[in-house]
C-alpha positions in Angstrom: 0.1 0.0 0.1 1.1 3.3 -0.9 -0.1 6.6 1.1 -0.5 10.0 -0.7 0.6 12.8 1.9 0.5 16.7 1.0 1.8 19.4 2.6 0.2 20.5 5.7 -0.6 24.1 6.2 -1.4 23.8 9.8 -1.4 21.2 12.8 -3.4 21.1 15.2 -5.3 18.8 17.9 -5.0 16.7 21.2 -3.9 13.1 20.2 -4.0 9.7 22.4 -1.1 7.6 21.2 -1.3 3.8 21.5 -0.2 2.0 24.5 3.5 1.5 25.2 4.6 -1.4 23.0 7.6 -2.0 25.4 5.7 -2.2 28.4 3.0 -4.2 26.8 5.2 -6.9 25.9 6.9 -6.9 29.4 3.4 -7.3 31.0 2.3 -10.2 28.9 5.7 -11.9 29.1 6.6 -11.4 32.7 2.7 -11.9 33.8 2.8 -15.1 32.0 6.1 -16.3 34.2 3.9 -16.2 37.3 0.8 -18.3 38.2 -2.4 -16.6 38.1 -4.8 -14.1 36.5 -3.8 -10.3 35.5 -5.4 -7.4 33.6 -3.3 -4.9 31.6 -5.0 -1.6 30.7 -4.2 0.6 27.9 -2.3 -2.3 26.1 -0.6 -1.4 22.8 -2.4 -3.7 20.0 -0.3 -3.4 16.9 1.1 -6.3 15.2 4.4 -6.6 17.4 2.2 -7.0 20.7 -0.1 -9.4 19.0 3.0 -11.7 18.2 3.5 -11.8 22.0 0.1 -12.8 22.5 0.0 -15.6 20.0 3.4 -16.9 21.2 1.9 -17.0 24.8 -1.1 -18.8 23.7 1.0 -21.3 22.0 2.6 -21.9 25.4 -1.0 -22.5 27.0 -1.4 -19.0 28.6 -4.6 -17.5 28.1 -5.1 -14.0 26.9 -8.2 -12.5 26.3 -9.4 -9.2 25.3 -11.9 -7.3 27.5 -12.6 -3.8 26.0 -9.6 -1.8 26.3 -8.0 -4.5 28.5 -6.1 -7.7 28.2 -7.1 -10.5 30.7 -4.0 -13.1 31.1 -4.4 -16.3 32.8 -1.1 -18.2 33.1 -0.3 -21.8 34.6 3.4 -20.1 35.2 6.4 -21.1 34.0 6.2 -24.6 35.4 2.8 -25.2 33.7 3.8 -24.2 30.2 2.6 -26.5 27.4 5.2 -28.0 24.9 4.1 -26.0 21.7 2.8 -28.4 19.2 3.6 -25.9 16.5 6.5 -23.0 16.0 6.1 -20.0 17.8 5.7 -17.2 15.2 6.8 -14.0 16.4 6.0 -12.2 13.2 8.1 -8.8 12.8 8.8 -8.6 16.4 12.2 -8.9 17.5 11.5 -7.8 21.1 8.9 -10.7 21.2 11.7 -13.4 19.9 14.4 -12.0 22.3 12.1 -11.7 25.3 10.9 -15.3 24.5 14.1 -17.0 24.3 14.9 -15.7 27.6 11.8 -17.3 28.6 12.2 -20.7 26.8 16.0 -21.1 27.6 15.0 -22.6 31.2 11.3 -23.6 31.0 12.0 -27.1 30.4 10.4 -27.3 27.0 11.2 -27.8 23.3 10.0 -25.1 21.3 10.9 -23.4 17.9 10.5 -19.7 17.3 10.2 -18.3 13.8 9.7 -14.9 12.3 8.8 -13.0 9.0 11.4 -12.7 6.5 12.9 -9.5 8.1 12.8 -10.9 11.7 14.5 -13.9 10.1 17.1 -11.8 8.6 18.1 -10.1 12.1 20.7 -11.6 14.1 20.0 -13.3 17.3 23.2 -14.0 18.5 23.6 -11.2 20.9 20.9 -12.6 22.8 21.5 -16.5 22.1 25.1 -16.4 22.8 24.8 -15.2 26.3 22.1 -17.5 27.0 24.2 -20.3 25.8 27.0 -19.3 28.2 24.2 -20.0 31.1 23.8 -23.3 29.6 20.8 -22.9 27.1 20.4 -25.1 24.3 19.5 -22.9 21.3 20.4 -24.0 17.5 19.4 -22.1 14.4 20.8 -21.2 11.1 23.8 -19.2 10.5 25.7 -20.7 13.1 22.6 -20.3 15.5 22.4 -16.8 14.7 19.0 -16.8 12.7 15.7 -17.9 13.1 14.1 -20.1 12.9 15.5 -21.0 16.2 15.1 -24.3 18.4 15.5 -24.2 22.2 15.8 -27.4 23.8 15.4 -28.2 27.6 18.4 -27.3 29.6 19.5 -26.5 33.3 20.9 -22.9 33.5 23.3 -21.5 35.7 23.8 -18.1 36.6 27.0 -16.5 35.3 28.5 -12.8 34.8 27.7 -11.7 31.0 29.2 -8.6 29.7 26.8 -6.9 26.9 28.9 -5.5 24.5 26.1 -2.9 23.2 23.5 -1.7 25.7 20.3 -3.0 24.8 17.3 -3.3 26.9 15.7 -6.5 25.0 19.1 -8.5 25.7 19.1 -7.0 29.2 15.6 -8.4 29.8 16.0 -11.7 28.1 19.1 -12.6 30.5 17.2 -11.3 33.5 14.0 -13.2 32.5 16.2 -16.3 32.2 18.2 -15.6 35.2 15.0 -16.1 37.2 15.1 -19.7 35.9 18.9 -20.4 36.6 20.7 -21.8 39.6 22.6 -18.9 41.4 23.1 -15.4 40.6 23.2 -13.9 36.8 25.2 -10.4 36.6 24.9 -8.3 33.6 27.2 -5.4 33.0 26.2 -3.2 30.3 28.1 0.1 28.6 25.4 2.5 29.3 21.9 2.3 31.2 19.2 1.3 28.6 15.4 1.5 29.2 14.3 0.1 32.7 10.7 -1.1 32.1 11.6 -4.6 32.9 13.3 -3.8 36.0 10.5 -1.6 37.3 8.0 -4.4 36.7 10.0 -7.3 38.1 10.4 -5.4 41.5 6.7 -4.7 41.6 6.0 -8.5 41.1 8.5 -9.3 43.9 11.7 -10.0 42.3 15.0 -8.8 44.2 17.2 -7.1 42.0 20.6 -5.3 42.7 21.1 -2.2 40.3 23.9 -0.3 40.3 24.0 1.9 37.4 24.3 -0.2 34.4 25.0 -3.4 36.4 22.5 -5.7 37.6 22.1 -8.9 39.3 19.4 -11.0 39.7 19.3 -14.7 41.8 17.5 -17.5 40.3 14.4 -19.5 41.8 12.3 -16.4 42.6 8.7 -16.8 42.0 6.7 -13.7 40.6 3.5 -12.6 41.7 1.2 -11.5 38.7 0.3 -7.8 38.9 -2.0 -5.4 37.2 -0.3 -3.0 34.6 -1.7 0.3 33.7 -0.1 0.9 30.4 0.8 4.8 29.3 1.1 5.9 25.8 3.8 4.8 23.8 6.7 7.4 23.8 8.2 6.3 20.5 4.8 7.0 18.8 4.6 10.4 20.6 8.0 11.3 19.2 6.6 11.8 15.7 4.2 14.1 17.0 6.7 16.1 18.7 8.8 16.5 15.8 6.0 17.2 13.6 4.6 19.9 16.2 8.2 21.7 16.5 9.3 21.5 12.7 6.0 23.0 11.3 5.7 26.6 11.2 2.2 26.7 12.4 1.4 23.9 14.9 0.3 23.2 18.1 -0.4 19.9 19.3 -1.1 18.1 22.7 -0.5 14.1 23.4 -2.2 12.8 26.4 -0.8 10.3 28.8 2.6 9.5 27.2 5.1 7.4 29.1 8.0 9.7 30.0 10.5 7.1 31.5 13.9 8.9 31.7 15.6 5.8 30.4 13.3 5.9 27.5 12.4 9.4 26.5 15.9 10.5 25.6 14.3 12.2 22.8 12.9 14.8 25.1 16.0 16.1 26.2 17.3 16.3 22.3 14.4 18.1 21.3 14.4 20.7 24.1 18.2 21.3 23.4 17.6 21.9 19.9 14.9 24.6 21.1 11.7 22.7 20.9 8.9 24.4 22.7 7.8 21.4 24.8 5.8 21.3 28.1 4.9 18.6 30.4 2.1 18.1 32.7 3.2 15.2 34.7 0.9 12.5 35.8 1.7 11.4 39.5 0.1 7.9 39.4 1.4 4.6 37.9 4.9 2.8 38.5 5.8 4.4 35.2 6.4 8.0 34.8 3.8 9.6 32.5 2.3 13.0 31.7 0.7 15.2 29.0 3.0 17.0 26.2 2.1 20.1 24.3 4.2 21.2 21.5 4.3 24.0 19.7 6.2 25.5 16.5 9.7 26.1 17.4 13.1 27.7 15.9 15.3 24.5 15.8 19.1 24.6 16.4 21.6 21.8 15.4 22.9 19.2 18.0 25.1 16.1 18.5 23.5 12.7 19.4 25.6 10.1 20.7 27.3 8.0 23.3 25.1 6.8 26.3 22.0 8.9 24.6 21.7 6.5 22.0 20.1 3.4 23.9 17.2 5.8 25.3 16.3 7.0 21.9 17.5 4.7 19.5 14.1 3.9 18.3 13.4 8.0 17.5 16.4 8.5 15.3 14.8 8.5 12.0 12.3 11.1 12.9 15.1 13.2 14.9 16.6 13.4 11.3 13.8 14.7 10.2 13.8 17.5 12.7 17.3 18.1 12.0 16.6 19.1 8.4 14.6 22.1 9.8 17.2 22.8 12.6 19.8 25.7 12.1 23.6 24.1 11.6 25.1 20.8 11.5 23.6 17.9 13.4 25.6 14.7 13.7 24.3 11.4 14.9 26.9 8.8 15.7 27.3 5.6 17.9 24.0 4.3 16.2 25.3 1.3 14.2 22.1 -0.7 16.0 20.1 0.9 13.6 21.3 -1.1 10.7 20.1 -4.7 12.0 16.5 -3.4 12.9 13.7 -4.2 10.6 15.3 -2.6 7.7 18.6 -0.6 7.7 17.1 2.2 9.5 20.5 4.6 8.5 20.3 3.9 5.1 16.6 4.2 4.7 16.4 7.4 6.7 19.4 9.1 4.3 17.9 8.0 1.1 14.4 9.0 1.7 15.6 12.5 2.8 18.0 12.8 0.2 15.1 12.4 -2.3 13.3 15.1 -0.6 16.4 17.5 -1.2 17.9 17.2 2.6 21.6 17.8 2.8 22.3 14.7 4.6 25.4 12.1 4.8 25.5 8.8 5.5 28.1 7.6 8.0 28.9 3.8 9.3 27.2 4.4 12.6 25.0 7.4 11.8 24.6 10.7 9.8 25.2 14.0 9.2 22.6 16.4 8.6 22.7 20.4 7.4 19.9 22.7 8.2 17.7 24.1 7.5 16.6 22.8 4.5 13.2 23.3 2.7 11.7 19.7 1.7 10.3 18.8 -1.5 7.6 16.0 -2.0 8.9 12.6 -3.0 8.5 8.9 -3.8 9.7 7.6 -0.7 9.9 3.8 0.6 9.5 2.7 4.1 11.1 -0.7 3.3 8.6 -2.5 5.4 9.8 -0.4 8.8 7.1 1.2 10.7 9.4 3.7 12.2 10.6 4.9 8.7 7.2 5.1 7.5 6.1 7.5 10.2 9.2 9.4 10.2 8.6 10.0 6.4 5.1 11.0 6.8 6.1 13.6 9.0 8.8 14.8 6.8 6.0 14.7 4.0 3.9 17.0 6.1 6.3 19.8 6.3 7.6 19.3 2.8 6.1 21.1 -0.3 3.9 19.3 -2.6 3.1 15.7 -2.5 4.9 12.7 -1.2 4.1 8.9 -1.8 5.4 6.6 0.8 5.7 2.8 -0.6 4.4 0.1 1.7 3.2 2.8 4.3 1.0 -0.3 6.0 4.0 -0.9 7.8 2.8 1.2 10.5 0.5 -1.1 11.5 3.1 -3.0 13.5 3.0 -0.7 16.3 0.6 2.5 15.6 -2.4 0.9 13.3 -4.3 4.5 13.4 -1.2 6.8 12.6 -2.5 7.8 9.1 -6.0 8.6 10.3 -4.6 10.3 13.2 -2.3 12.4 10.7 -5.2 13.4 8.6 -7.4 14.6 11.5 -4.7 16.7 12.9 -3.2 18.2 9.5 -5.1 20.8 7.6 -5.0 20.8 3.9 
């Protein structure tokens, strides 16, 4: 499906983004480890989260929809069924990585598969450390690529140094550590989003946390908890950039998660000069609030180092903001983007260049000169939901009409995105 987008003369409205995708995945998978029932209110129900639901159902976990809630009833990790068919993770790397951590020590044989895109994404950064704990994981490409078979195994706690800060890798190891003998210690080069740690603590798990280092003792039993999921910050970031970059804009995004280990893009946009106001919500385990953004005069910035893990998903749309900022923006240390749903560095650079942006591709990022008026162009999402939405933002501030190929990729995380875009953008 190709979507046609014209320049917006003005941008106005109040937006409610879908429930946070990362928190929804974790509320499902962590509650499945415990025995009993739980409710997840405000869950994200895009394609990725539906993949997690389907995989848990394949293990004998009941997940039913009740209005805007998901109702979970799990037999607990000791009561999982041995799946009769492969567990299909679809396009969801989060599902596959966290599921590998769950399956590694649950004593069941299982095969995990994904779509063509996910099957080409390396899983060695999860499978390798899990094997060091004793997991028996086999797959294509020397055990790096799905389909991956997980055989019953006894896990032992060990110390694992994670070379690239990744919340998904860390979370998979913490989950596996719960089912290991002894203590599992994880050292990262920088902090990554901590949704898993917050939820595990709420479920009764004892964790040691010292900056970017964590430890968890095996054999702990979790208690199910109800979860209120705030709005997805990565989805809100598209509206923040649209509001700040468009010359006639005023947007409000309600009930957005603003966990500081997730919302690094807020800090970046503010130092670029974005007019963003935050009205915090004092309730809930996860920080949240309503965000308001207005047209802004943006200045270039440097993005890299320890910031990258807490804004990695928003880099394509931050590049769009940089095209409208005065000066030279440099984004470095983001090589992880090359092994997402597509090579997000290459896709972002090629699409923005087609619109007239002054942009240079680097091995681990990009350099953008601004401000540059963008022009409508034929754009390609490469099947990547974040690229599709970032280019839709670019098209809304560009002159003329743009067409985005494979725009339906947005259904992975934000099925109503284009309807919302049409509602807030005046022709």
